[in-house]
N, CA, C and O atoms as a MOPAC input file, in Angstrom:
PM7 MOZYME 1SCF
protein

 N    -37.92900 1    11.09200 1    -4.17100 1
 C    -39.03500 1    10.43100 1    -4.82900 1
 C    -40.25800 1    10.51500 1    -3.92700 1
 O    -40.21700 1    10.11200 1    -2.76500 1
 N    -41.31400 1    11.02800 1    -4.45900 1
 C    -42.52600 1    11.20600 1    -3.68300 1
 C    -43.50200 1    10.06500 1    -3.96900 1
 O    -43.72300 1     9.68100 1    -5.11800 1
 N    -44.06900 1     9.54500 1    -2.90500 1
 C    -45.04200 1     8.47000 1    -3.02300 1
 C    -46.40400 1     9.06300 1    -3.37600 1
 O    -46.83500 1    10.04900 1    -2.77900 1
 N    -47.06800 1     8.45800 1    -4.34100 1
 C    -48.40900 1     8.89600 1    -4.70300 1
 C    -49.38000 1     8.27900 1    -3.71100 1
 O    -49.43500 1     7.05700 1    -3.57000 1
 N    -50.12900 1     9.10000 1    -3.03900 1
 C    -51.08600 1     8.61700 1    -2.04700 1
 C    -52.38200 1     8.24100 1    -2.74300 1
 O    -53.18200 1     9.10100 1    -3.11300 1
 N    -52.57400 1     6.94000 1    -2.91300 1
 C    -53.78900 1     6.45900 1    -3.57500 1
 C    -54.65300 1     5.61700 1    -2.63900 1
 O    -55.47000 1     4.80700 1    -3.07700 1
 N    -54.45100 1     5.83000 1    -1.34300 1
 C    -55.18600 1     5.05700 1    -0.34100 1
 C    -56.69600 1     5.15600 1    -0.53400 1
 O    -57.38300 1     4.13500 1    -0.55300 1
 N    -57.21300 1     6.35400 1    -0.67300 1
 C    -58.67400 1     6.52300 1    -0.81500 1
 C    -59.20500 1     5.83100 1    -2.06300 1
 O    -60.30900 1     5.28600 1    -2.05400 1
 N    -58.43400 1     5.85400 1    -3.11700 1
 C    -58.83900 1     5.18900 1    -4.35600 1
 C    -58.85600 1     3.66200 1    -4.16800 1
 O    -59.79000 1     2.98700 1    -4.60000 1
 N    -57.81000 1     3.13100 1    -3.51900 1
 C    -57.70100 1     1.68000 1    -3.32500 1
 C    -58.70800 1     1.13300 1    -2.33500 1
 O    -59.03200 1    -0.05400 1    -2.39100 1
 N    -59.21500 1     1.95600 1    -1.43200 1
 C    -60.13200 1     1.44600 1    -0.40600 1
 C    -61.60000 1     1.67000 1    -0.74800 1
 O    -62.46600 1     1.37100 1     0.07400 1
 N    -61.90200 1     2.18200 1    -1.92300 1
 C    -63.28800 1     2.47600 1    -2.28700 1
 C    -64.20000 1     1.25800 1    -2.15600 1
 O    -65.33100 1     1.38600 1    -1.68800 1
 N    -63.73000 1     0.09200 1    -2.55900 1
 C    -64.57600 1    -1.11000 1    -2.48700 1
 C    -64.82300 1    -1.57200 1    -1.04400 1
 O    -65.67400 1    -2.42700 1    -0.80100 1
 N    -64.08100 1    -1.00700 1    -0.10000 1
 C    -64.24400 1    -1.36300 1     1.31800 1
 C    -64.89700 1    -0.25000 1     2.13500 1
 O    -65.27100 1    -0.47200 1     3.28700 1
 N    -65.03300 1     0.90300 1     1.57500 1
 C    -65.46900 1     2.09700 1     2.31600 1
 C    -66.82800 1     1.93600 1     2.98800 1
 O    -67.04100 1     2.47800 1     4.07200 1
 N    -67.74100 1     1.21200 1     2.37600 1
 C    -69.09800 1     1.10300 1     2.92500 1
 C    -69.29400 1    -0.11100 1     3.82900 1
 O    -70.41500 1    -0.38400 1     4.25800 1
 N    -68.23000 1    -0.83600 1     4.12100 1
 C    -68.35100 1    -2.01600 1     4.98100 1
 C    -68.27200 1    -1.61800 1     6.45300 1
 O    -67.52200 1    -0.71800 1     6.83300 1
 N    -69.06300 1    -2.30800 1     7.26700 1
 C    -69.01600 1    -2.07800 1     8.71300 1
 C    -67.77000 1    -2.74400 1     9.29100 1
 O    -67.07300 1    -3.48400 1     8.59700 1
 N    -67.49900 1    -2.47300 1    10.56900 1
 C    -66.34500 1    -3.10200 1    11.23700 1
 C    -66.47400 1    -4.62300 1    11.18600 1
 O    -65.49800 1    -5.32500 1    10.92200 1
 N    -67.66400 1    -5.11900 1    11.43500 1
 C    -67.88500 1    -6.56800 1    11.42800 1
 C    -67.67800 1    -7.13800 1    10.02300 1
 O    -67.07700 1    -8.20100 1     9.86600 1
 N    -68.16900 1    -6.44200 1     9.01200 1
 C    -67.98700 1    -6.89900 1     7.63500 1
 C    -66.51200 1    -6.87700 1     7.24000 1
 O    -66.03800 1    -7.78200 1     6.55300 1
 N    -65.78400 1    -5.84100 1     7.67400 1
 C    -64.34700 1    -5.78000 1     7.41100 1
 C    -63.61500 1    -6.93900 1     8.09700 1
 O    -62.73000 1    -7.56900 1     7.51900 1
 N    -64.00900 1    -7.19800 1     9.33900 1
 C    -63.42000 1    -8.30400 1    10.10000 1
 C    -63.64300 1    -9.62500 1     9.35900 1
 O    -62.70800 1   -10.40400 1     9.17600 1
 N    -64.88400 1    -9.87100 1     8.93600 1
 C    -65.20600 1   -11.11100 1     8.22800 1
 C    -64.47900 1   -11.19900 1     6.89100 1
 O    -64.01200 1   -12.27000 1     6.50300 1
 N    -64.38300 1   -10.08400 1     6.19300 1
 C    -63.67400 1   -10.04100 1     4.90600 1
 C    -62.19800 1   -10.37300 1     5.10700 1
 O    -61.61700 1   -11.12300 1     4.32200 1
 N    -61.59700 1    -9.82100 1     6.14800 1
 C    -60.20000 1   -10.10300 1     6.46200 1
 C    -59.97900 1   -11.60000 1     6.64200 1
 O    -59.05800 1   -12.16400 1     6.05100 1
 N    -60.81200 1   -12.24700 1     7.45300 1
 C    -60.62100 1   -13.66500 1     7.73300 1
 C    -60.96000 1   -14.53400 1     6.52400 1
 O    -60.37400 1   -15.60200 1     6.34700 1
 N    -61.87700 1   -14.09900 1     5.71600 1
 C    -62.20300 1   -14.81800 1     4.48300 1
 C    -60.98900 1   -14.82000 1     3.53600 1
 O    -60.62300 1   -15.85700 1     2.98300 1
 N    -60.38300 1   -13.65600 1     3.36400 1
 C    -59.19700 1   -13.55600 1     2.50600 1
 C    -58.00300 1   -14.30600 1     3.09200 1
 O    -57.23600 1   -14.93500 1     2.36300 1
 N    -57.85500 1   -14.23600 1     4.40100 1
 C    -56.76600 1   -14.95600 1     5.07100 1
 C    -56.90900 1   -16.45500 1     4.84500 1
 O    -55.92800 1   -17.14500 1     4.56700 1
 N    -58.12300 1   -16.95000 1     4.96500 1
 C    -58.36600 1   -18.38100 1     4.74600 1
 C    -58.03300 1   -18.77600 1     3.30700 1
 O    -57.46300 1   -19.84200 1     3.07600 1
 N    -58.37900 1   -17.94000 1     2.35300 1
 C    -58.06400 1   -18.21500 1     0.94600 1
 C    -56.55700 1   -18.28800 1     0.72600 1
 O    -56.07700 1   -19.11300 1    -0.05100 1
 N    -55.82000 1   -17.43200 1     1.40400 1
 C    -54.36500 1   -17.40800 1     1.25500 1
 C    -53.72700 1   -18.63900 1     1.89500 1
 O    -52.81400 1   -19.23600 1     1.32400 1
 N    -54.20300 1   -19.01300 1     3.06500 1
 C    -53.57200 1   -20.08200 1     3.84200 1
 C    -54.01100 1   -21.47800 1     3.40200 1
 O    -53.26200 1   -22.43800 1     3.58700 1
 N    -55.20100 1   -21.61400 1     2.82800 1
 C    -55.72900 1   -22.92600 1     2.46300 1
 C    -54.77500 1   -23.76200 1     1.61600 1
 O    -54.58500 1   -24.93800 1     1.92700 1
 N    -54.15900 1   -23.21300 1     0.55100 1
 C    -53.21700 1   -24.03400 1    -0.22000 1
 C    -52.03900 1   -24.53100 1     0.61200 1
 O    -51.55900 1   -25.64400 1     0.39700 1
 N    -51.57300 1   -23.72700 1     1.54900 1
 C    -50.46600 1   -24.15200 1     2.41100 1
 C    -50.88500 1   -25.29200 1     3.32300 1
 O    -50.13200 1   -26.24400 1     3.52800 1
 N    -52.08700 1   -25.19000 1     3.86900 1
 C    -52.61400 1   -26.24700 1     4.73800 1
 C    -52.79600 1   -27.53300 1     3.93500 1
 O    -52.46400 1   -28.61800 1     4.41200 1
 N    -53.32100 1   -27.41100 1     2.72400 1
 C    -53.50400 1   -28.58300 1     1.86900 1
 C    -52.17700 1   -29.27100 1     1.57100 1
 O    -52.08000 1   -30.49700 1     1.63400 1
 N    -51.16300 1   -28.48600 1     1.24900 1
 C    -49.84200 1   -29.05200 1     0.96600 1
 C    -49.29100 1   -29.75900 1     2.20800 1
 O    -48.76800 1   -30.86900 1     2.11500 1
 N    -49.40900 1   -29.11900 1     3.34900 1
 C    -48.89300 1   -29.71200 1     4.59000 1
 C    -49.64900 1   -30.98900 1     4.94400 1
 O    -49.05800 1   -31.94000 1     5.45700 1
 N    -50.94600 1   -31.01200 1     4.67200 1
 C    -51.76600 1   -32.17400 1     5.01200 1
 C    -51.46700 1   -33.35500 1     4.09200 1
 O    -51.46700 1   -34.50500 1     4.53200 1
 N    -51.21300 1   -33.07200 1     2.82400 1
 C    -51.06700 1   -34.13000 1     1.82700 1
 C    -49.62600 1   -34.54200 1     1.56000 1
 O    -49.39500 1   -35.51800 1     0.84500 1
 N    -48.66100 1   -33.83600 1     2.10600 1
 C    -47.25900 1   -34.10400 1     1.79800 1
 C    -46.43100 1   -34.20300 1     3.06900 1
 O    -46.77800 1   -33.66400 1     4.12000 1
 N    -45.33500 1   -34.90800 1     2.92600 1
 C    -44.40600 1   -35.02400 1     4.04000 1
 C    -42.98800 1   -35.03100 1     3.47700 1
 O    -42.79500 1   -34.94900 1     2.26400 1
 N    -42.02500 1   -35.12700 1     4.33700 1
 C    -40.63000 1   -35.19800 1     3.91300 1
 C    -39.88300 1   -36.09400 1     4.89400 1
 O    -40.36700 1   -36.34500 1     5.99800 1
 N    -38.71600 1   -36.57400 1     4.50400 1
 C    -37.92100 1   -37.36900 1     5.44400 1
 C    -37.65500 1   -36.61100 1     6.74900 1
 O    -37.68700 1   -37.20300 1     7.82800 1
 N    -37.39400 1   -35.31700 1     6.65300 1
 C    -37.11100 1   -34.54200 1     7.87300 1
 C    -38.31900 1   -34.49900 1     8.80300 1
 O    -38.17600 1   -34.61900 1    10.01900 1
 N    -39.49100 1   -34.32900 1     8.23600 1
 C    -40.70500 1   -34.30100 1     9.06100 1
 C    -40.92100 1   -35.65500 1     9.71600 1
 O    -41.23600 1   -35.73200 1    10.90300 1
 N    -40.75200 1   -36.71600 1     8.94800 1
 C    -40.96900 1   -38.06400 1     9.49800 1
 C    -39.94400 1   -38.39000 1    10.58000 1
 O    -40.29200 1   -39.00100 1    11.59100 1
 N    -38.68600 1   -37.99300 1    10.38500 1
 C    -37.67400 1   -38.18700 1    11.44400 1
 C    -38.07700 1   -37.42300 1    12.69700 1
 O    -37.93700 1   -37.93000 1    13.81000 1
 N    -38.56900 1   -36.22000 1    12.51900 1
 C    -38.98600 1   -35.39600 1    13.64700 1
 C    -40.11200 1   -36.07100 1    14.43100 1
 O    -40.09800 1   -36.08100 1    15.66200 1
 N    -41.06900 1   -36.62400 1    13.72500 1
 C    -42.17600 1   -37.33100 1    14.38300 1
 C    -41.63000 1   -38.49800 1    15.19200 1
 O    -42.00700 1   -38.69200 1    16.34800 1
 N    -40.74200 1   -39.27100 1    14.58300 1
 C    -40.18800 1   -40.43900 1    15.27100 1
 C    -39.35400 1   -40.04500 1    16.48600 1
 O    -39.38200 1   -40.72700 1    17.51000 1
 N    -38.61600 1   -38.95000 1    16.37300 1
 C    -37.84900 1   -38.46300 1    17.52800 1
 C    -38.78400 1   -38.10100 1    18.67400 1
 O    -38.48400 1   -38.37500 1    19.83600 1
 N    -39.91300 1   -37.48700 1    18.34900 1
 C    -40.88500 1   -37.11300 1    19.37900 1
 C    -41.59900 1   -38.32200 1    19.97600 1
 O    -42.16400 1   -38.25700 1    21.06700 1
 N    -41.55900 1   -39.41300 1    19.24000 1
 C    -42.11500 1   -40.66800 1    19.76800 1
 C    -41.12700 1   -41.35700 1    20.70000 1
 O    -41.47400 1   -42.33700 1    21.35900 1
 N    -39.88300 1   -40.84400 1    20.76100 1
 C    -38.89900 1   -41.38700 1    21.68700 1
 C    -37.82400 1   -42.24300 1    21.06100 1
 O    -37.03000 1   -42.85600 1    21.77400 1
 N    -37.78200 1   -42.29800 1    19.73000 1
 C    -36.73900 1   -43.07800 1    19.07700 1
 C    -35.45300 1   -42.26200 1    18.99100 1
 O    -35.48400 1   -41.03200 1    18.95000 1
 N    -34.32800 1   -42.96500 1    18.96400 1
 C    -33.03900 1   -42.28100 1    18.81900 1
 C    -32.93300 1   -41.74600 1    17.39500 1
 O    -33.68200 1   -42.16400 1    16.51200 1
 N    -32.01900 1   -40.83900 1    17.17900 1
 C    -31.85000 1   -40.26900 1    15.84100 1
 C    -31.40800 1   -41.34200 1    14.84900 1
 O    -31.77400 1   -41.28700 1    13.67500 1
 N    -30.63100 1   -42.30900 1    15.30500 1
 C    -30.18200 1   -43.40000 1    14.42800 1
 C    -31.37200 1   -44.28300 1    14.05400 1
 O    -31.54300 1   -44.63700 1    12.88800 1
 N    -32.19700 1   -44.63900 1    15.05100 1
 C    -33.38900 1   -45.44400 1    14.76000 1
 C    -34.32500 1   -44.70500 1    13.81500 1
 O    -34.81500 1   -45.27300 1    12.83900 1
 N    -34.57000 1   -43.42400 1    14.11600 1
 C    -35.47800 1   -42.62300 1    13.29300 1
 C    -34.96700 1   -42.54900 1    11.85900 1
 O    -35.73700 1   -42.71400 1    10.91300 1
 N    -33.67500 1   -42.30100 1    11.69900 1
 C    -33.09700 1   -42.20300 1    10.36300 1
 C    -33.24100 1   -43.52300 1     9.61600 1
 O    -33.58300 1   -43.52900 1     8.43300 1
 N    -32.98800 1   -44.63000 1    10.28400 1
 C    -33.11100 1   -45.94100 1     9.64000 1
 C    -34.55400 1   -46.24900 1     9.25100 1
 O    -34.80400 1   -46.77200 1     8.16500 1
 N    -35.49100 1   -45.93500 1    10.11500 1
 C    -36.90600 1   -46.17000 1     9.80600 1
 C    -37.30400 1   -45.36200 1     8.57100 1
 O    -37.98900 1   -45.87100 1     7.68400 1
 N    -36.88200 1   -44.12200 1     8.52000 1
 C    -37.20400 1   -43.27300 1     7.37000 1
 C    -36.55200 1   -43.81700 1     6.09500 1
 O    -37.18300 1   -43.82500 1     5.03800 1
 N    -35.31000 1   -44.26700 1     6.18100 1
 C    -34.63300 1   -44.82800 1     5.00300 1
 C    -35.36700 1   -46.05900 1     4.48200 1
 O    -35.57100 1   -46.20400 1     3.27600 1
 N    -35.76400 1   -46.94300 1     5.39400 1
 C    -36.52700 1   -48.12300 1     4.97000 1
 C    -37.90700 1   -47.71400 1     4.42700 1
 O    -38.39200 1   -48.28800 1     3.45200 1
 N    -38.51900 1   -46.73300 1     5.05900 1
 C    -39.81500 1   -46.24500 1     4.57200 1
 C    -39.71600 1   -45.71400 1     3.15500 1
 O    -40.60100 1   -45.95400 1     2.33300 1
 N    -38.63500 1   -44.98900 1     2.86500 1
 C    -38.40300 1   -44.50000 1     1.50100 1
 C    -38.18300 1   -45.66200 1     0.53700 1
 O    -38.72500 1   -45.68500 1    -0.56800 1
 N    -37.38000 1   -46.62100 1     0.97700 1
 C    -37.07000 1   -47.78400 1     0.13900 1
 C    -38.34100 1   -48.54300 1    -0.24000 1
 O    -38.47700 1   -49.01600 1    -1.36800 1
 N    -39.26100 1   -48.65200 1     0.70100 1
 C    -40.51900 1   -49.36400 1     0.47100 1
 C    -41.58800 1   -48.46700 1    -0.15300 1
 O    -42.66800 1   -48.94500 1    -0.50000 1
 N    -41.30200 1   -47.19200 1    -0.29700 1
 C    -42.27500 1   -46.26900 1    -0.87900 1
 C    -43.45700 1   -45.98300 1     0.03000 1
 O    -44.57300 1   -45.76400 1    -0.44200 1
 N    -43.21300 1   -45.98500 1     1.32500 1
 C    -44.29100 1   -45.82800 1     2.30500 1
 C    -44.23400 1   -44.51000 1     3.07300 1
 O    -45.02100 1   -44.30500 1     3.99700 1
 N    -43.32800 1   -43.62600 1     2.71200 1
 C    -43.15600 1   -42.39200 1     3.47700 1
 C    -44.45500 1   -41.59700 1     3.58900 1
 O    -44.73300 1   -41.01100 1     4.63500 1
 N    -45.24000 1   -41.57100 1     2.53500 1
 C    -46.48800 1   -40.81500 1     2.53100 1
 C    -47.53000 1   -41.31500 1     3.51100 1
 O    -48.47800 1   -40.59500 1     3.82200 1
 N    -47.37500 1   -42.52300 1     3.99900 1
 C    -48.30600 1   -43.05900 1     4.98900 1
 C    -47.96200 1   -42.59000 1     6.39800 1
 O    -48.77700 1   -42.70300 1     7.31400 1
 N    -46.74800 1   -42.06300 1     6.56700 1
 C    -46.29500 1   -41.61500 1     7.87700 1
 C    -45.55000 1   -42.72300 1     8.59100 1
 O    -46.07300 1   -43.82400 1     8.76800 1
 N    -44.33400 1   -42.43000 1     8.99800 1
 C    -43.52000 1   -43.45900 1     9.63900 1
 C    -43.96800 1   -43.73600 1    11.07400 1
 O    -43.81200 1   -44.85300 1    11.56600 1
 N    -44.51700 1   -42.73800 1    11.74000 1
 C    -45.10400 1   -42.98900 1    13.05400 1
 C    -46.28300 1   -43.93300 1    12.92600 1
 O    -46.46900 1   -44.82500 1    13.75300 1
 N    -47.07400 1   -43.73400 1    11.89100 1
 C    -48.21400 1   -44.60900 1    11.60700 1
 C    -47.73100 1   -46.02800 1    11.30900 1
 O    -48.32600 1   -47.00300 1    11.76900 1
 N    -46.64700 1   -46.13500 1    10.53700 1
 C    -46.08600 1   -47.44400 1    10.20900 1
 C    -45.66500 1   -48.18300 1    11.47900 1
 O    -45.93000 1   -49.37500 1    11.63400 1
 N    -45.01200 1   -47.46300 1    12.37400 1
 C    -44.57400 1   -48.06000 1    13.64400 1
 C    -45.78500 1   -48.55400 1    14.44400 1
 O    -45.79700 1   -49.67700 1    14.94800 1
 N    -46.78800 1   -47.70500 1    14.54600 1
 C    -47.97800 1   -48.08000 1    15.31600 1
 C    -48.71100 1   -49.25700 1    14.69000 1
 O    -49.21600 1   -50.12300 1    15.40500 1
 N    -48.77500 1   -49.30000 1    13.35700 1
 C    -49.43600 1   -50.41900 1    12.67700 1
 C    -48.73500 1   -51.73400 1    12.96500 1
 O    -49.38600 1   -52.73800 1    13.25400 1
 N    -47.40800 1   -51.73400 1    12.88600 1
 C    -46.66600 1   -52.96900 1    13.16600 1
 C    -46.86200 1   -53.39300 1    14.61800 1
 O    -47.07100 1   -54.57200 1    14.90300 1
 N    -46.79400 1   -52.42700 1    15.53400 1
 C    -46.99000 1   -52.74900 1    16.94300 1
 C    -48.36300 1   -53.33700 1    17.20900 1
 O    -48.49600 1   -54.32100 1    17.93600 1
 N    -49.37800 1   -52.73500 1    16.62200 1
 C    -50.75200 1   -53.22300 1    16.81200 1
 C    -50.92300 1   -54.59800 1    16.18300 1
 O    -51.54100 1   -55.47800 1    16.78100 1
 N    -50.38200 1   -54.79400 1    14.98200 1
 C    -50.50800 1   -56.06700 1    14.28800 1
 C    -49.81000 1   -57.19400 1    15.05300 1
 O    -50.34600 1   -58.29500 1    15.18300 1
 N    -48.61200 1   -56.90400 1    15.55700 1
 C    -47.82900 1   -57.92400 1    16.25600 1
 C    -48.08900 1   -57.96700 1    17.75500 1
 O    -47.49600 1   -58.76800 1    18.47800 1
 N    -48.99400 1   -57.08500 1    18.21800 1
 C    -49.32800 1   -56.99400 1    19.64500 1
 C    -48.07700 1   -56.77700 1    20.50100 1
 O    -47.85100 1   -57.44900 1    21.50800 1
 N    -47.27100 1   -55.79700 1    20.04700 1
 C    -46.06300 1   -55.42500 1    20.78300 1
 C    -46.07500 1   -53.92200 1    21.00100 1
 O    -46.81100 1   -53.19600 1    20.33200 1
 N    -45.26600 1   -53.46300 1    21.92900 1
 C    -45.12100 1   -52.04900 1    22.22900 1
 C    -44.59000 1   -51.31900 1    20.99500 1
 O    -43.81500 1   -51.88200 1    20.22100 1
 N    -45.00400 1   -50.07700 1    20.81600 1
 C    -44.56600 1   -49.32100 1    19.63400 1
 C    -43.04800 1   -49.12000 1    19.60000 1
 O    -42.46000 1   -49.04700 1    18.52100 1
 N    -42.41300 1   -49.03000 1    20.76600 1
 C    -40.94900 1   -48.86900 1    20.79800 1
 C    -40.26500 1   -50.12000 1    20.24400 1
 O    -39.28400 1   -50.02800 1    19.50700 1
 N    -40.79200 1   -51.27900 1    20.60500 1
 C    -40.24200 1   -52.52700 1    20.08000 1
 C    -40.49800 1   -52.62900 1    18.57400 1
 O    -39.63000 1   -53.07500 1    17.82200 1
 N    -41.67700 1   -52.22000 1    18.14300 1
 C    -42.00800 1   -52.23600 1    16.71400 1
 C    -41.06100 1   -51.32300 1    15.94000 1
 O    -40.57100 1   -51.69900 1    14.87500 1
 N    -40.80400 1   -50.14200 1    16.45800 1
 C    -39.89000 1   -49.21400 1    15.80800 1
 C    -38.47600 1   -49.75200 1    15.74900 1
 O    -37.77000 1   -49.56700 1    14.75700 1
 N    -38.06500 1   -50.42000 1    16.82100 1
 C    -36.72900 1   -51.02700 1    16.83000 1
 C    -36.59900 1   -52.09200 1    15.74800 1
 O    -35.56600 1   -52.19000 1    15.08500 1
 N    -37.65500 1   -52.89300 1    15.57300 1
 C    -37.64800 1   -53.90000 1    14.51200 1
 C    -37.56400 1   -53.24200 1    13.13800 1
 O    -36.77200 1   -53.65400 1    12.29000 1
 N    -38.38100 1   -52.22600 1    12.92800 1
 C    -38.37900 1   -51.53800 1    11.63400 1
 C    -37.02800 1   -50.89500 1    11.35200 1
 O    -36.58500 1   -50.85500 1    10.20500 1
 N    -36.37500 1   -50.39300 1    12.39100 1
 C    -35.08600 1   -49.71300 1    12.19500 1
 C    -33.98200 1   -50.66600 1    11.76700 1
 O    -32.96500 1   -50.23600 1    11.22300 1
 N    -34.17500 1   -51.95100 1    12.00700 1
 C    -33.17600 1   -52.92900 1    11.54900 1
 C    -33.68000 1   -53.69700 1    10.32100 1
 O    -33.09600 1   -54.70600 1     9.92600 1
 N    -34.75300 1   -53.21300 1     9.73500 1
 C    -35.23700 1   -53.78300 1     8.47200 1
 C    -36.23600 1   -54.90300 1     8.59600 1
 O    -36.59600 1   -55.51800 1     7.59200 1
 N    -36.70000 1   -55.18900 1     9.80800 1
 C    -37.65700 1   -56.28100 1    10.00100 1
 C    -39.07800 1   -55.73500 1    10.09500 1
 O    -39.31000 1   -54.66400 1    10.65400 1
 N    -40.02200 1   -56.48400 1     9.54100 1
 C    -41.43800 1   -56.13700 1     9.66000 1
 C    -41.98400 1   -55.26800 1     8.54200 1
 O    -43.17400 1   -54.95300 1     8.54400 1
 N    -41.16400 1   -54.87300 1     7.59600 1
 C    -41.63200 1   -53.99100 1     6.52500 1
 C    -42.63000 1   -54.66000 1     5.59500 1
 O    -43.50700 1   -53.99400 1     5.04400 1
 N    -42.50700 1   -55.97700 1     5.41200 1
 C    -43.49100 1   -56.68300 1     4.57600 1
 C    -44.87800 1   -56.55300 1     5.19400 1
 O    -45.86100 1   -56.30600 1     4.49500 1
 N    -44.94300 1   -56.72100 1     6.49600 1
 C    -46.21000 1   -56.60900 1     7.21900 1
 C    -46.75700 1   -55.19500 1     7.12900 1
 O    -47.94000 1   -55.00100 1     6.85000 1
 N    -45.90600 1   -54.20900 1     7.36300 1
 C    -46.33200 1   -52.80500 1     7.29800 1
 C    -46.81700 1   -52.47500 1     5.89300 1
 O    -47.83600 1   -51.80400 1     5.72800 1
 N    -46.09900 1   -52.93800 1     4.89200 1
 C    -46.49500 1   -52.69100 1     3.49600 1
 C    -47.88500 1   -53.27100 1     3.22000 1
 O    -48.73400 1   -52.62000 1     2.61200 1
 N    -48.09800 1   -54.49100 1     3.67400 1
 C    -49.39700 1   -55.15500 1     3.47500 1
 C    -50.51200 1   -54.39000 1     4.17900 1
 O    -51.58600 1   -54.19300 1     3.61000 1
 N    -50.26700 1   -53.96100 1     5.40200 1
 C    -51.29000 1   -53.24600 1     6.18100 1
 C    -51.60100 1   -51.90200 1     5.55400 1
 O    -52.76600 1   -51.57600 1     5.33000 1
 N    -50.56600 1   -51.11400 1     5.26700 1
 C    -50.78600 1   -49.74800 1     4.78400 1
 C    -51.35100 1   -49.70400 1     3.37000 1
 O    -52.13900 1   -48.81700 1     3.04000 1
 N    -50.95600 1   -50.64600 1     2.54500 1
 C    -51.44400 1   -50.65800 1     1.16500 1
 C    -52.72600 1   -51.47500 1     1.02100 1
 O    -53.35300 1   -51.47700 1    -0.03800 1
 N    -53.10900 1   -52.16700 1     2.09000 1
 C    -54.34100 1   -52.94200 1     2.07200 1
 C    -54.26500 1   -54.18900 1     1.20900 1
 O    -55.27600 1   -54.64100 1     0.67200 1
 N    -53.06900 1   -54.74400 1     1.07500 1
 C    -52.89700 1   -55.97000 1     0.26100 1
 C    -53.00400 1   -57.20000 1     1.11600 1
 O    -52.88700 1   -58.31600 1     0.61000 1

């Protein structure tokens, strides 16, 4: 099977562009392709992502899993569980590790809900 060489035909709309114009065109198209992915990543999260954030904050996998489960139960996952931990710590004037420990055993969620939802 022979490939039809249509390179010259396909590149006609680019033939008169300078190197700089080609460079700019490349990055313009790349941005168009990647923008929806960035938007999705910025506006959405998942339990796995939230557990990962909490693990990087220094919580154990059991604590992180419990915080995420309670966050799902309260419908707060979209606010970010690391954010929830920090909000409780700031509100109660306690260390974030202590705040996370409280959240992992089901305490403080009413406060976090009120803060994050602005009620």
